[in-house]
C-alpha positions in Angstrom: 17.1 15.0 -4.0 20.3 15.2 -2.1 23.2 12.8 -2.2 26.2 13.4 -0.1 28.5 12.6 -3.0 26.5 14.9 -5.1 23.2 16.7 -5.8 22.0 15.4 -9.0 19.3 12.7 -9.0 20.4 9.3 -8.6 20.1 6.8 -11.3 17.1 4.5 -11.2 17.2 0.9 -10.0 19.4 -0.7 -7.5 22.5 1.1 -6.4 24.7 2.0 -3.6 24.1 5.3 -2.1 24.9 7.7 0.5 22.1 9.9 1.6 21.5 12.8 4.2 18.0 12.1 5.6 15.6 14.2 7.9 13.2 12.7 10.2 10.7 14.8 11.9 8.9 14.2 15.4 12.0 13.2 17.4 15.2 14.8 18.5 17.5 11.9 17.9 17.3 8.4 16.1 16.3 5.6 18.8 17.5 2.3 17.3 15.1 0.5 19.7 12.0 2.1 17.9 13.0 0.5 14.7 10.7 -2.2 13.6 11.2 -4.8 11.0 9.2 -4.4 8.1 6.1 -6.5 7.3 3.7 -6.3 4.3 0.4 -5.2 4.8 -1.6 -5.2 2.0 -1.2 -1.5 1.6 1.1 0.6 -0.3 3.2 0.9 2.6 4.6 -1.8 4.9 4.3 -1.7 8.5 7.9 -1.1 10.4 11.1 0.5 8.8 12.3 3.9 9.2 10.8 6.9 7.0 12.3 10.0 6.2 12.9 12.6 3.2 16.3 13.5 1.7 17.9 16.7 3.2 17.2 19.4 0.6 14.6 17.8 -1.4 12.0 20.1 -3.0 8.8 18.3 -1.6 9.6 16.3 1.5 7.8 15.4 4.8 8.1 19.0 6.1 6.5 20.6 2.7 3.8 17.9 2.8 3.0 18.6 6.4 2.9 22.4 5.8 0.6 21.9 2.7 -1.8 19.6 4.6 -1.7 21.2 8.1 -0.5 17.9 9.6 2.1 16.6 12.0 4.4 17.7 14.5 7.4 19.6 13.0 8.6 21.1 16.1 11.7 18.6 16.3 13.7 16.6 13.8 17.1 15.1 13.2 19.3 14.2 10.2 20.8 10.7 9.8 23.1 9.3 7.3 21.9 6.4 5.0 24.8 4.5 3.3 23.4 1.2 1.6 21.6 -0.5 -1.5 18.6 1.4 -2.4 16.0 0.8 -5.0 15.4 4.1 -6.5 11.7 4.8 -8.2 11.9 7.8 -10.3 8.7 7.1 -12.4 5.6 4.8 -12.8 7.7 2.5 -15.1 10.1 2.3 -12.4 7.6 1.3 -9.8 5.8 -1.2 -12.1 8.9 -2.9 -13.3 10.9 -3.0 -10.1 8.7 -3.5 -7.2 7.1 -7.1 -6.6 3.4 -6.3 -6.7 0.4 -8.6 -5.5 -2.9 -8.1 -7.2 -5.7 -8.1 -4.6 -8.4 -7.1 -7.0 -8.7 -6.1 -10.7 -6.9 -2.9 -11.2 -5.6 -2.8 -7.6 -2.2 -4.0 -6.5 0.1 -3.5 -3.5 3.9 -3.7 -3.5 5.7 -6.1 -1.5 8.8 -4.9 0.5 9.8 -8.0 2.4 11.1 -9.6 -0.8 13.0 -6.6 -1.5 14.6 -6.5 2.1 15.5 -10.3 1.8 17.1 -9.9 -1.6 19.7 -7.1 0.0 17.9 -4.0 -0.6 18.4 -1.7 2.4 15.8 1.1 1.3 13.5 2.2 -1.3 13.9 5.9 -2.3 10.7 7.4 -4.1 11.7 10.7 -5.9 9.6 13.7 -6.2 8.9 12.8 -9.8 8.3 9.1 -8.8 5.9 10.2 -6.5 4.0 12.3 -8.5 3.7 9.7 -11.4 2.6 6.8 -9.1 0.3 8.8 -6.8 -3.1 8.0 -8.9 -1.7 5.5 -11.1 -3.5 2.0 -11.4 -3.1 -0.9 -10.9 0.3 0.1 -9.6 -0.3 3.2 -7.2 2.0 4.3 -4.3 -0.8 6.6 -3.2 -0.1 7.4 0.4 3.8 8.1 0.3 2.8 11.6 -0.2 6.2 13.3 -0.8 9.7 12.3 -1.6 10.4 9.5 0.7 13.1 7.0 1.8 11.9 3.9 3.4 14.9 2.5 5.3 14.3 -1.4 5.8 17.6 -2.3 7.2 18.7 -0.4 10.3 22.4 -1.2 9.9 22.4 1.1 7.0 21.7 4.2 9.4 24.3 6.3 11.0 23.4 9.1 13.3 24.7 12.4 12.5 24.7 14.4 15.9 26.0 17.5 14.4 22.6 17.9 12.7 20.3 17.2 15.6 18.0 20.4 16.0 14.8 21.7 16.7 12.6 22.9 13.7 13.6 26.3 14.2 17.2 25.4 13.6 18.5 25.5 17.0 21.1 22.7 17.8 19.9 20.4 20.6 
């Protein structure tokens, strides 16, 4: 976990955060590609902007390396500043996310109500990911790593100084 203000884990629940995020698969942020979130009866909504905090222990890069998945040849860093819902445990996920039960012992989180209530992002910490991965009925299996789902594009600010290839070369 890495916040611009400090490097300690953020408190759980809704809070205002400034985070440096890393997104792989592109050289720079393209706001025209940001799609509004829609709930999809899955653990992830469609749309939004997905990234991992810069400096986290097990983010997208580490997951892709472990699973031999994805294009890691380019990335960019971007700043998030806004209200985030921090999920650091199964209890946090169960109590803070709105859930819909689709069948016994199988529920999915709803993200549109969070966005409509003024939450700009959902931040699943490494610990939160580990605790919710195989839980039932409140599972976030499929988030795979420490992740930030940005739901409000106005909370992102491009950081051109950190746009680079995966080898560290500035682009």
